[in-house]
N, C-alpha and C positions, 0 to 999 in steps of 0.2 A: 362589560363593554360588547358590541357587536363588531364579529370580525367580516369584513369584506370577503366575497369571494374572489378570485381572479380576475375574473371579469368585470364585476363592479369597479374594482380598484385600477382595472387598465382603462374604463371611461371615465373615471375622477380624474386620472394623471392626463389624459388625452385633453379634458375640458381646460385643466388646470395650467397646462402648459404656455396657452396665449396670453394669461392673466399677467399684465406687464402694465408698468406707468414709463412714458418716453418722452421727457422731455424735450423741445427742440432748440431751446438756446445754445447758442454756443459760446463758450469761454471766453471772454475778453482777454485773457492773459497773453495771447501773442494773436497772431495771424494763424490761419490754420496751417498754413506748410509748417509753422513752428511746431506745431503740435503732433504733425506726425512725424518727426523728427526723432520722437521720444518713444515711437512705436518700434520695434524690430518685429519683423514679418518671419512668422515662422518658428518664433522663440517663445510665443506665447506659451507654452506647454512645456517649458522646461522644469525638469526635477532639482536639476542644480540651482541652489541660491548663493552658496559662498560667502552669506553674509549673515549677522546675527543683529536681532533687534533689540538685545538686553544692554543697558545704557551701561551698566558696569564693564563691558567688554567691548573690546574694539570690535569693530564693525565686521572689518577683515578676518575670517578665520585662521588665517595663517599665522595671525599675532596672538592666539590664544594658545596658551601653553597645554591646553587639555584636549581629549576628545569630544567634539559636539557633532550631533546629527539634528539634520534640521529636515523636517517632514512639512513639502507645503504644499500649497492649494492644488497645484498641476498634480502633484502625485497621489494626494486624496481622490481627486476627481478622476484618475485613471483608474482607478484601484475600485471604487464606489466607498470608500470610507467615508460615513459619515457620523462618527462616535470618535471622540479622545480613545477610546481601547482600541477602535479598528485602525486609527492613526499608528499606536504606538508597536503595533504588530509589525512596523518596519524599521524597528530598533532593537537588533540583536541585544542579548539581556538584560532585557525586559519580561516578566512574567506577570500575568494577569492574578487578583486575587478577586474572591467572590465578597458578599456583604457576611460580616460575621459579628460577632458579640454588640456592643454599641455602633459599628461603622456602618455605613450604606454608601454607597457611590463607587467612586473611581478607588480601588484598593490596587495599588503596583508595588511590585519589587524590581529594583532597577540593581543590577551588579549583586545580588544575593543579598541586599537590604530593603526594609519597607520604604517608600517614599510615600506613604500615608499622607503627610504633612508637607510635602516637599514638590507639590504642584503649587504653581504661580498664573497669576493672568497679568499679561503686560508689566512683569516683573515686579509684580505686588504677592504675596502670599494667600493661595486661593485654598483654605484650609476647608470650607464648608463641605457636607457630606452630600454630594449630588452625584447625579449621572450628566457626565460632559457632551454637547454635542460640537460639531465644528463648523454649523452653520455661518458662524460670526469670525472664522477661525482664518487668519491668512497663512498661517503657519504655525507648526509647534516644535518647539525647539529644544533639545535633550541635551545638556550639559553633565557628562561624566566624571565622578569623583567626588572627595568632599568638597564642600563649598560653602562652608561658614562664613569665612573672611566677604565673601559677596552675599549671601545671602542670610545670616544667623543662625540660630539653631538649626539643626536637623541636617540634610543634606549628606547626610552618610555615602549613600551611593550615588547621588548626584542631584539635579533638579530637573523640573520638566515645566517649561515655559510656554503657556498659549500664546499667541502674538495676534490680536484682536485686529479686523478689516480697519485702515482708518479713510477718512475722507481725503480726497486729492481732487487736483485741478483738470483729470480727464473725465470728462461726461461719461457713463455706462450704464449699462443695464445688463442684467443676467438674471433670466428665466429658467428652474429647472424642476424636472416632474420626473419619479419615479415610481416603478411598480415592481415586486417581488412575487415570485412564485408560490411565497408563504401569504401574499394578500398585505403586503406593508406598503400603504402609498406615503409619499413623500414628495412636496414640493417646497422650494425656496425661492426668494426672492433678492436680490441685492441690485440695488442704485446709488449710481453716485453723481450727485448734481453739484456743480461750480455756482456759486454766489455770486462771486466778485473775482475779480482776478488775484486777489488774495485770501479767499475763503471758500469752503464747500462743504455742504453736508453730505452724509451717507447711511443710507438705512439696508438693514438686511433681514428677513423674516424666513422662519420655516414652521411648518407644518406636518405631521405624521400621524400615520393611525393604521394599526395592523398587527400580526403576529412579527417579534423582530428576528424570529430563528423558526429552524422546524421543531423545536422544544413545545412541550406541552406549557400551557400558562407562561409563555411570554408575551403576551398581547402589550403594547404602550401605546400612548395617546399624548403627544407632546405637543407644544409649540413653542415658539420663542420670537422676540424682536431685538434688533441692536442697532444702536443709532450713534454716529459721532458727527461732530463739528468743530473744525478747525479753521481758524481765524490767523492770517498771519502768515500764510505759508509763502517760503520763498523771502520773509523780510527778516530782521533781526529780533523780532519777538512773536512767539507763535502759543496760541493757547488753544488747546485741545479738549473737548467735552465729552466724555461717552458713556454709553450707558448699555447694560445686557440685561433683561429680561427674560425670562425662563418659567414654564410651568411642565411637570412631567406627571403624567397618570400612568403609572407602569406596572407589569407586575413583575414580582423579583424573583429570581433562580436562585434556590439554594443547593442546586445539584444533588448527587448521591450520596448514601452515605458507605461506610468502609465495610467491607467483610473478608475474612481470611488475608488482612493484608494490604486489599486493593479494592478499587471503588467496585461496588455490588453490580454483577453481571447480569444487567438487565437490557432492555429495550432502551437506545441513545433517548429518546423522545420521551420516557417517562420522568413524571413531576411527581413531589410528594405534599405539593402544597392543596390552597382552596380555591375554587374559583372565584370565591369573595377577597381574596389576597389583593392586596395593594399597595404602592408606594408614592404616595402625591408628594412634590414638590415645589414650591416657589422660590426661585430664585432674582436677587436683583443684586445687580454690581453697579456701580456708580463712580466716574473717574474725571479727574479735574487736571490738568495740567497746563503749566507755561515753562515756555524754554525761552531763554534770552541770551542773546551773543552780543558779550561786552564789546569783544573786540574778535576780529575772525580765529584767533586763537583760543578764546575765553570765554567759555558756555557755561552759565548756570539754569540749574532747572529743578523745580517745584511742580510735586506733583502728589495727589490726594486719592487713596481708592477705599471706597466701604462697600462690603460684600454683609448680605444677609442671605440666609437659606432656612428656610422653614420645611421640616419633614414630617407627616404622618402618615405613619408604616402600619398595618396590621399585616403581619405577613406570618406564615408556619413554615417552618423548617423542618428536615428529616433530621432527628437526635441520635437513634442508636436503632439498633437492630434486635427483634428477641421473638421469642414465641407466644402465643396468645393459649389460655387456658382455663379453667373454672376459677381458678383465682386471679385470673386477668393478665399482665401484661410481663414479661420477664425477661431482662437483657440476658445477651450472649456474654459471658466472659470466659477469660481464660484459655483454653485449647480453641484452635480452628474448629468451626462447625461445617460438619457434615451433613447437615439436614438439607433437605432439597428447596429451592428458591419458593419453592409455593407453598411451604409449611411457615413462612418466616414472615414477620409483619415489621414495620417500622412506626416505633412511636415518636410523634409528632410533637413539635413544641414551637409556642407563639412567640414571637419576636416582635411584640407592638410595642411603640414607642412615639413619641411627640417630641420633636428635636427641633432646636433654632441655634443657628450658629451666626455668628456677626463677626467682623474684625472692620476697624478704620485704622490706616498706615498714612504717614507723612514722608515725603523722604525729599531730601534737599541734596542735590550735588552740584559740585562744582569742578569742571573739567577742563583742563587748561595744558597747552602745548609751550613748552618753555625750553630756552638754552641756559644752562648753569653747570659751572665747576668742569666746563667743557665738553658737554655731553647734551644732547636732546631728549628730554623727560617728556612724558605723556602722564601728565597726575590725576587722579581723581580723589576728591575729598567729600566725603558723605555723612549726614546725621540720618538716621532714623527713629521714628517714634511710632509706637503701636500699641493697639488695645484688641483684646480678643474674648470675646464672649461663649458660653457653651452654657447650653440649659437641655436636659435628656429626661424626661418622666418615661418612664417605663410604667408596661401594662403586662398582665399576664392573663392568660384563658386555662384554668384547670379543669381539665375534662376526664373522663374515663374509658375504658377499654374493657369491652364484654361485660359491663355491668360493673364492672370493678375501677374506683376511683384510682388515678394515677400518682396522687401525689398524696403525702404521708405528713406527719408532724417534722418530719426533718427536711422534707422540701416544699412547704408551705407556699413559695412565688417562683416554682421552676417552671411554671406554665405549660406542662404536659396535657396536651389537651386532646388527643385521640391516638387511635392506633390502625395503621393502613397495610393492605394488604403491599407486599415489596415485590411483587409480579405485577399487578393488575390493580392499582390504586382507583378508587372512584375521584372522578374529578366534580367535586359538589361541594356545597356550601356547609358540607356537615363539619360539628364542631363549631360553627359561627354564632350559634344561639348559646352557647356555653357565655355566662357571663365574665366580662372583662372590669378585671379589677386594677388598681393602680398598687405597682411596685416601689423600685428604688427611684428616686428622682437625684440626678446628678447635674451640679451644678460647678461651673469654675470659671474662672476670669484670668486674665493674664495680661500686663504691663510690659512693653520692650522700649529700651533707649539704646542706640548703637551708637556709633560714629567709627568710620572707616576711612582707611587711607590707601591708595595705591600707586606705583610709580614703575611705567615701564619705559626704561631709560636704554637710551641706543648708543652701544659703545662705538660700531659703527654701522656700515650700510648692511653688515652680514649678521650683526650679534645683536641681540637685546636681553637686558636683563628685567626680568620683571619680580616685582614684593612687594608685599601688601599686609595690613594689621588693620582687625578688627576688633573694638570690643564691646560687648552686648552685656548688658544687665537686664535679666529677665525675673520677674515678681509674679508669680502664680500662686492661687490657692483656689480649692475644691472642695466641695462638701456631698454627703449623701446622705439621704433621709432615712435610708436603712440600713445600721449598721451594727457594730458588734455589741453596743447599748442599748440599741432600739431594734428589736427585730418581731415579727409577728411569730406567734405561737413560740416553739422551741428551736427555731430555723438559728444557724450557723451562717455569718457573714463576716465576712475580712474586710469588707470596704469600708473607709475609713470616715468616721462621722465629718470629720473636715480637717486638711493639712492646708499649709502654707509652706511656700520654698523660695529663696531668693538665690540664684546663680550669677555669677562674675566670669565672664568667659573671653579670654584673648584667641581669636584665631588668626592664623597664619597662611600667607600664599607666597610660594617662593618659584620660579621656573629660568630658565635662560633658553633664548630661541637663536637657533642659526640657520640663516637664510642666505645660501648661497647664490641665488637666484630667483626672481619674482615666481619662478615655478615650483618651487620647492622650500619647505621649512620640517625645520628639525626640532626637537623640546626635551628637556627635562624639567619634569616640574612635582613641587610638593606642596600638599595641602593638608589643613585640618579641620574638624568639623566636631558639635558637642550636641547631647542629647541629654534634657533634662529628664529626669521620671515623671514631670507632669507637662509634658510638651504638650501632650492630647487633652488636656485639662482634665485628665481620669487618671485614679491611682488606688493601690490596695494597700494594705495594710505593711510597714516593712521597706517601703522603697522611697517615701518621700524625704528622709534624713540623709540618701545617699547624695555623693558628687555625680555630677553629670558624666555620662558613658563619655568617652572620647576617641576620636577617630582618626586615622594619617591613612595619608595615601602619596606613594611615589608612581609618576607616570614618566616612560621614556615614549616617544613616538615620533612619526616624520608625517607629513601632507604634502601631496603632489599633484600637479595640475598636469593632464594628460589629454592627449586628443585635439577633439574642437572644443569640447567643454566638459570635459571630463574629471572629476574631482576624486582623488583615492587619499587613504592615511591607514595608518598600521600606529599600533600602539603596544604595548606589555605593561602591565601596572599591580600593585599590590594595595589592597584595603584592607585594614586591621583596626577593628574597634578592640582595644586594648582591656577596656576594664567594662565589660558588659556585664549587666545585673544579672544575677545567679543566685536561686533561691536554695540557702543551706539548711534551714529546717522550716517548720511550719509559720508562715506570716513573717518569715526572717531573710532578708536578701543583701547580700555584700557585692561587692567589684572584683569578683573572681573568676569573671569570664573573659576568653579571648575567642575573638570571631576573623578567621583570616581568610581573604579570598584572595589570591594569585590567579591571574589571566591575561589574557590577549586579545584584540581585535582588529579587525579588518574592514574597510568602508571601501566603496566605488559609489558615486553619484554623477549623473550629467550623460552627455553624448558620445558615443565613441564614432559617430557620424552624423549626419545632416538627417538620418532617417531613422539611426539606431540609438534607445535612450537605454537606460540602466540605472536601478538602484539596488545596493546589494550591500549585507552586512554580515559578518560572522563574530560572534564572542565565545571565547572558551573562559570557564569560570572553575577553578580548583577552590571551591570552597571548603570549610572545616571548622568545626569548634574544636580548638585547640586547647583549651581548659575551661572547667566547668565544675561546677559540686557535682557528688554522686547524686544526690535528690534529683537534681533536674533530670539525668538520665540523658544528655547531650553529647556528653566529651567524646571526641571523634566523629562525630554526625555531621552529615551534611545539612547547612540551614533548610529551613521550609521552602519550596518552590524555586530551589536553585537550581536549573538544570548545567550539567557541565557543559554541552553544546547548544547554541542556537545559532541559526540561519536564516535569512529573509533574504530573498531577490525578487526582483520584479524587473520585467523588461518590455519596452513595447517595440514594434517596428511599423513602419509607413512603407507597405508592400507596394502601395502604386498610389498615384495621387489620391487624396482623401479616404484611403482605405486603410486602417491601422488592425494589427493584431499584437498581443502581448499576454502576458501570464509570469507567472513565479511560482515559487514553492516557500513555505516556512516548515524548517523541520528544527525539533526541539527533542534533546534527549530524555530520558526519566528522570524524574524528580520525585519529592516525598512530600505528601501531605501533613505531616505531624511532624514536632521539632526532636522525636526520638527515631524519627526513619522508620515509624510500624507501619506506615500504608506507602506505598510505591504505587505511582503513576507512570505507565509507561510512554516511551519516546513515540513521535510520531511525526508524518511528513504531509503536508497539506496541500494541494496544487488550486489553484487560480486561474483563470483566463479571461481575456477580454477580446471583442472587435468592435471596434468602432467605425462608423462614417465620418466623417469630417469635413465642415466647411467653414467659411471666414465666420459666418453669422450664427452656425448651428452645430451640435455634434448630438449623433444618437449613437449611444453605446449599450453593448449587453456585455453585462459581466457575470462570470458564472464562478458561485465562490465552492469549494470543496468539489473539484471536479469529479475526483473519484469517490465521492462520499465515504470518505475515510471517518471511521470511528475514533476520536482523539476527545483529548480533556482538556478545555480551555483555561479555564480558570482553578485553582486550589483555595478552599478556605480551613484553615488549623482547628477551627473549633469543631465540638462535637465528633471528637476521634479522627478527625481530616475528612471532609466531603470534597468532592470533586464535580465540576460541573461541566458536562459532554457540551463540545462546538456543536455550531449545526451541522446539519447534513446538507446534502447538495441543495444549491439555490441559486435559483437563475433571478435577473435584475435587469430591467430594460430603463433606461435614463434619457432622457431630451432635456441640452442645456441650449436655450437660445440667447444670442447675444445682441444687444442693439448700441 
């Protein structure tokens, strides 16, 4: 792909900005004076939302006995955040993982546990493996702690819900264009058009092209379109249809390999892939929902969502470091190496695959407010049915190093493709001419049926009790084309030829809330979750007959409203996975492991005064594997990618009319990139800043990312001995947002 120069990129952004569609039709909903009443002047860019769009929860966060962090559109725009990963940097307790193994896309750790399958789109599981953009999002909601009673399997550390933009009765158009110092050009359009006094249509679009960071080989070419149609707005029956279509043509970043217990000490922009590497993804999400108010206090809703993600990837990753001689490549083993970096090489490995992920889910929910047994109740009864499908055809490229083949009879499908200088890799299509061959083909499918019930009972104006149960039946099956009875040459493979699993599980949620005033809320809660061994529709020998891992959480916290519109919160909690899968011998696993995370979190979001806004969060995680088999070598270790301290801050201040300054810091303490804590990644502080000129109809904003050009590691990857992806160097971005 061709990379635009910064000058060319600026010209593209300049001419892209005026492109818009602006209809002059005025909504007949009400006279213009009525429409103006819903607009709160000066509050358009509030960071504080104070509500959640998750239908399984009360809209008011004070009535939710768990920590919830909401990252809304105003905060994302202020920071120049354009991806889900960027938005989640506002959530203390979240760390990022890179692509690894059979996984591509957003891989996230939440409170010390993987949230790979705990990403949701408008309340539905969004398990597809793709890189998520924010152009179609109103906000990102993060619910902390085990939540299987609300969402089913998974959710050990919590869930992440993306809330898409929906059509409404206020006509509006917003066009944005931006360019970075790396040459990344991006433009978005968002138009909302009322059609009648009860219906509206909204469409959003995104296009971007250029280098995503200062690192080599991070070019992206992406576009997307999202639309929604809502009929029956303000009536007893509301129908919503929405769709998201996205295409990504990106270069993957597999980071740096480890050396002597740390990421190899090379220039931050060094990359070990090929210029021919690419990850092509097509995403389709379709959603249809109907909500009917039977009475003012009784509502029934039914919603169906279909997701399909296709990924075609040709990727080359650093596998291990070693030396090169007449006998070819020799990996470093044992004691720490004292050899100069200039004499070392990286063995590259192909990670080529063709993946199809799809799912279809339907939810029916009845919510009601009733009086019974002398108390007020808010009831929720639901039924969920769903089907997931997964197909992953792997390919491998076996190459040579210094004229010697990198594979032998024991590793015929390894995909070792080339060897590259550690210090000065050549970015070419070298190795791309190696014949690609079909490897293992993984297949999987699962059916889910669940029913759930939740009651929020008001004992008095100050006290509420929350309780809920959910029963899940999860039936999964998987296959592998290459397995222990069908291997090329003499290869050994512990993959299963096929496996089936049925899991029945009852999840529990309980809590108590004390609200002495409207501005303060205190709570104590308990929740459970479960993780089937075939949850990701993949599996290895020795795991399929195990019961699901079970998780428990306890949380004590409070929420307070201060100042003009400032929400604060604090909590202490413990999450324990009591029967984690642990390898006791080759191919044999038992439920011997226990992982415990004790923690605390603080947060504040909103306005200190009319001019000054803040969004800040801190999380402390004391995470440890407190029981495991000796073969695992994880006993007493800190789980992968789990820092003890994370702090996120962002603030803006309107210094004079129309001028705004702001910035913030992200702090993360040291982490480990391997389960045995053999690769340590240092802590860091990254500073960002912004300067904006604001008008009623437009904003011109300058964002500076990594102000001090700090060298830090953004994402960790456990595979290949523990790889680490450096964060971007100092980068500037100019953006224009125009509203009509």
